[in-house]
N, C-alpha and C positions, 0 to 999 in steps of 0.2 A: 504494500500500500504506500502510495506517495502522499506527501503533504498536499493540500489543495494548491492548485497552480493554474497558470495560464501560459499559452504560447503566443507571443506577440508576433504576428505574421502579416504578410501583405501580398498583393498580386504581383509585385515586382520589386526590384531593388530601388533604393532612393525614394521610398514612399513615406518614411518617417518612423521606421521601426525603432531605431536607436533613440530618437528623441522621446518617443512614448515609453519605451522600456526603461530608460534611465530616469525619466521624470516620475514614472510610477514607483520605481524602486526607492528613490529618495523620498518621495512624498509619503509612501506607506511606512517607510522607516521612521520618518519624523512623527508619524502618528503613534509610534510606539510598537508597531508590528515587527516581528522578527521575519525579515524578508530573505528567502533563499533566492539564488540566481543561477541561471544556466544559459549556455549559448549553443544553439543548434549548429553543427558543422565544425570545421577545423580552425576557425578564426582564433588567433592567439592574441589579438589586441583588445577586443571588446570585453573579455572577462576581467581585465584589470580595471576598467571603468565600472563594471558591475560591483567589484569588490569595494571600490571607493565609494559607491553610492549606498551600499548596504552594510559595509563593515564585515562581510563574510566572503569566503572564497566562492568563486563562480566556476562551475565545471562545464567543460565541453561535452555535449551529447551528440555523438556522430554515428548514425545508423549504418554508414558504409564501412567505416574503419573499425568500429567496435562490434563485438558480439552482442546479441540481445541481452545476455546475462550481465555483461560489463556495463552496457548502457543503463540497464535497470538499477544496478548497484550504484552508479554515479548519480542517477536521478534521485534515488533514495537518500544518498549522502547530501545532495544539494538541499533536500527538504528536511533533513534531520534537525529537529528542534525549531523548525520554522513554522510560522503561521500561514505563510503563503509563498509560493515560488513563482517568480517571473522569469520565463525562458524566452530569450530573444531569438527569433528565427533568422534565417539567412535567405537572401535572394527572394524569389517568389515562393509561395507556400508549397507548391508541388515540384519545385525545381530540384533535380538531382541528377544522377547518372544512371545509365543502364545497369540494372542489378536485379537480383531476386526481390520478390515482394517484401517490402518493409526494410530493405537494405540499400536504398538509393541515396542516402545522405540528405534527404529532404526534410524540411521542417514538419511536413505532414507525417513522416515516419515517427518523428519524436513525439508529436501529439498523440499518435495512435499507440505508441509503446507505453507512454506514461499515463494515458487517459486524461491528460489536461486538455480542456477545450481551448479553442483559438479565439483570441481577441484580435480582430482584423483591423489594421490601420489602413485606411483607403485614401489614396491621393485623389481628391475629387476635383482638382483643378481642370478646367475645360470641360466639365461634365455637369449635367443636371440629373434627370431621372435615369439616364444610362448607367449611372453608378449602381443602380439596383440590379440591372441585368448582369453586370460583372460579378456582383456579390452573389447573386443567385447561382451563377455558374460555379463559383468557388465553393459555395455551400453544398452543392449537390454532386460535385465531381468525385468524391471519395467517401463512401459510407463509413469509413473508419474515423473520419474527422468531423468534429462538431464545431461550427462557428457559433459561438455563444453571443457575440456582440460585435459592434463596429464602432470605431472612432474615425470620423472623417478628418482629413488633413488638408491643409492649404485651402480652407474655405474662405471665399471672398466677401460674403455678406450674409445677413440673416436670411435673405431670400434664397441665396445659394444653398445655405444649410437646410432650409425647408424643402427645396426641390429634391435634393439628393436624399436627405434624411427621411422624409416622409415616404418616399418610394421604397427605401430599404426597409423601414419599419413595417410597411404593408406586407412584406415577405414573412413577417413573424420574427425577424431578427432585430433586436433592440439596438438603437443607436445611442451609445452612452457618452458621447462627447463629440465635439467639433473643434478642431484646432485651427485658429485663423492663420493666415499667411504671416510668417514671422522670420525676419532676417537678422535680428539683433542677437539671437541666442543660437550660437553655432559652435561646434567643436572643430578645431583646426584639423586639416587632413594632410596626409603625406602619400607617397606612391603605393603603399601597401594598405592604406585605409586611414584611420584616425591617427593623429600624432599620439604617441604613447601616453598613458595616464600619468606616469611619473614625470613627463616632460611638459604637461599642459599647465600653463600658468593659471593660478587662481582656480584650480579645478573645483574645489568645494563651492566657490561662489557660482560657478557655472552649473554645477549639479543642483544647487539650491534654486537657481533661476529656472532650470528645467522643471523642477518640482513645482515651483510656483505657477509656471505656465500651464502644466498639465492639470494641476489641482483646480485652477481657475476655469478650465474648459472641459474637464472630464468628471463624470459622476464617480468618485472614488468608492462610495458605498456600493454602487451597482457593480463595479469591477470586482470588489471583494466578494460580493454575493455570487457572481458567476464563476468564480474559481471553484474547481472541483477536484476531489481526490478519487482515485480508482486503483484497482489492482494493477500492478505492472505486468505487461504482457511478455514476460521473459519465460523461458523454459526453466527446468529445475537444475540446469547445469551449474558448474562452478564458475563464477565470474573471473576468477584468477587465471583460468586457462586462456582467456582472451586478452588479459592485461599484459602490458610490457613489464616483464620482471625486472627488478633492480639489477644492474650489471655488476654490482659489487656491494660489499657491506658498508664501506665508507666512500661516499661519492662527492667529489669537489665539483661545484656547479658555478660557472661564471654568471654573474648577475649585475648588470648595470645598463645604461642607456644603449650600449652597443650590443649587448647580449641579454635580451629580455624575453625572448619567445620560448619560455619554458612552461609547458602545459601544467596548470594546477593539478590536474588529475594524476599526472606522473609523480609529482611531489607527494601528493597524499597517498597514492597506492604504494610507492616505494617505502615511505615511512611506515605505512601499515604493515608492510612485509618485513619490517625490522631494520631497514637500511638507515644510515645516518647521512644527512646532507650538510655539507659545509660550503657556504657561498663565499665567493671572492669577486673582486672587481678588477678586471684588466685595465679599465680606464683610470683607476687609482693606482696603477702599476703594482698590483698585488699578484703574486705567483699562486698557483694551486697549492692548497695546504698539503704539507709533506706527509701528514698522517693518513691521507686518503689513499684508496686503492684504485681509483678510477677518476678520470676528469671528463666532464661533460661541458662542451661549449655550445650553448643554444644559438638559435638564430637571433636576428635583431637587425641593427643598422650599423655594422662596422664601416660601411662605406662613408657614413657621415663623420666618422671619427678615425679614419684611416691614418691621418698624420699623427694623432696622439698614440694610437696603438703601435705604430712603427717606432715611436720614441719611448715606449714603455719597456725599458730594457729589463727590469726585474721580472715583469710578467713573461716576456718572451724567453729569457734565459731559464726561468723557473719552469715554463711549459716544456721547453726542450729537455731539461733535466728530468722532469717527470716522465716524459715519453721514452726515456732510455730504458725504464724498467717497468712501467705501468701503462695500461691502456688510456688513450686519449681519443675521444670521439667528438666530431663537430658536425652540426646540422646547419645547412644554408650559410648564414653569416659566420657561424663557427667553422664551417668547412672552408670558407674563403680565408679565414684567419689562419688556418693550418697550412695554407699554400705558400708559395714563394713570394707572390706579389699580388696586391690589390690595386687596380688602377681606378682612381676616383673619377667623378664626372668631368673634372677639369683636365683630364688626361695625364695626371701625375701618378707615377707608379710608386707605391709605398710597400716597402719590404715587410713581409709577414713572418710567421714562425719557420717556414721552410721545411716542415715535416712531411708535406706531400708535394708532389711535382704538379702543382696547380697554379695557374695565373688566371685571374678573373678581372673583368672590366665593367665600369659603369659609364665609360666614355661614349659607348654606343649601347643604349639600353634596349632590351628585348624582354617582353613579359613572358614568363613561363608559369603555367598555372594548371593544377589538377591533382586528383588523387593518384596515389601510387600503391601498387602491390609489389613487394620486393622480396626475393629469396636471397638470403645471405650466401655469398659466394664461398665463404670459408667459416670455420668455427670462430665465434666472436663472443665476448661477454654478453651480448644481447641475444645469443642463441646459437645453436649448432648450424653447421652448413646446411643450406636448404630450408631453414626455418623462415616462415613468411612474416614480414612486417607490413603493416598497413599505415600509410601516412599521407602527407599532402605536401605539395611543392608550390611555392609562390614567391617569385623573385624577378628582378629586372636585370640581373647580372648576365653578361655574356662570358663564355669560356674562351680564353686566349690559348691556354695550354692545359691539358688534363691527360697525364701519362702515368701508367702504372697498372697494377692489379686492381680490378673493380671491387668495390665493397659489396655490391649486390647485383643481381639481374632483376630489372624492374620493368613493369608495364603500367600503362595508364588504365583508366576505367573503360576505355573504348576499344581496346585491342588485347589480343592474347599473345602478341609478340613481345618478348622480353629483350631488353638491351642492357649493356653495362651501365651501372649507376654508381657514382662516387669512386673513391680510391681507398686503398689500404696499403700501408708500408710500415713494416716493423710493428710497433705498438700503436701507431697512429691510424685513424680511419675517419672517413667523413663522407657526407652525401648532401645533395641539395634538398632532399625531402626530409620533412619533420616526421619522425615516427610517432604515431598516436597509440597504436595497440599492436 
């Protein structure tokens, strides 16, 4: 059984999901409710904003990368001790990848698995009664999913609200709010999404402003009333079989503005399995703690700090020393930092750790995006040779040089063809994809 919850979803991206989700999280928290949070899909930026809004960890719920048992476990963990869970969807409600039923990575899969109804935020700009036709289609598309209510967004006037809202209400779906067009409350964005929570100036003020905005235009009591709890639709298997096991007993994890894309569910599940995590900051020129058995370099934005990283001599020397006797693994930004050079957007080459024969560049950006299924090419602390990892890749780096033994053989969600992914050399390994499960 989950705590009562809602999935904030929409017909498409850029409809206002984040505005509504963060506003509700902070507004309900200010009311004294214990608000749990979750994010549908592999996004590693939004959960930090959720945590800032609620004071609790937010967990990714990913029906493609996670087994049903693991997703159910994390949904229950998000709701543990909570009065309500707000889960922010991704893209459009039914958008996912080709997969078995319930495993597409869509927000609809998360709603079906958790039993949480959907609160649909609908961008009504440029529409009147046609909004009802779109909502009707979303409401009847999948019998597993219940749309419990609608919040209209970018409403231009009381007349506009009445035209769209009355037509939707006639379907039997309540309209519980209407957000006017508002350009003064916005979170800054960067090429992978929002600027990270830890870098956002006056974040608490912005979250309070979002809460004020949502509370003024949305019926919070109606939102609370429509949240529902239901039995989780997982099988009786062990969630641990689908989770990424801790690669060592004592794990050094880089954590700062350059290396921040570390999934909260990994931290929680590794600790639950008995592992110890020791965080250190490469930007503060800190080396991996010597008492650790494994070093994990998450993704992030090393390209924005390449000059500082190249001058972080204690970090680089300590990382090289660590890798002489113990495993070091980098994901995306961490992978780039393990290479020989990182070329920043201005064309300047910055020397990195040199543990892998890799050079990457942002001088000519190219977006790479998508889920990955990867079979380990050799025995590794993350699993034996042939073990499958599921993850996600999202970056704008181009590869100038990538030479050596592959870390894995990987495929995307649209093909059965596997190709080499990442590198391994000695105790060092890395890949552009982020392992989820």
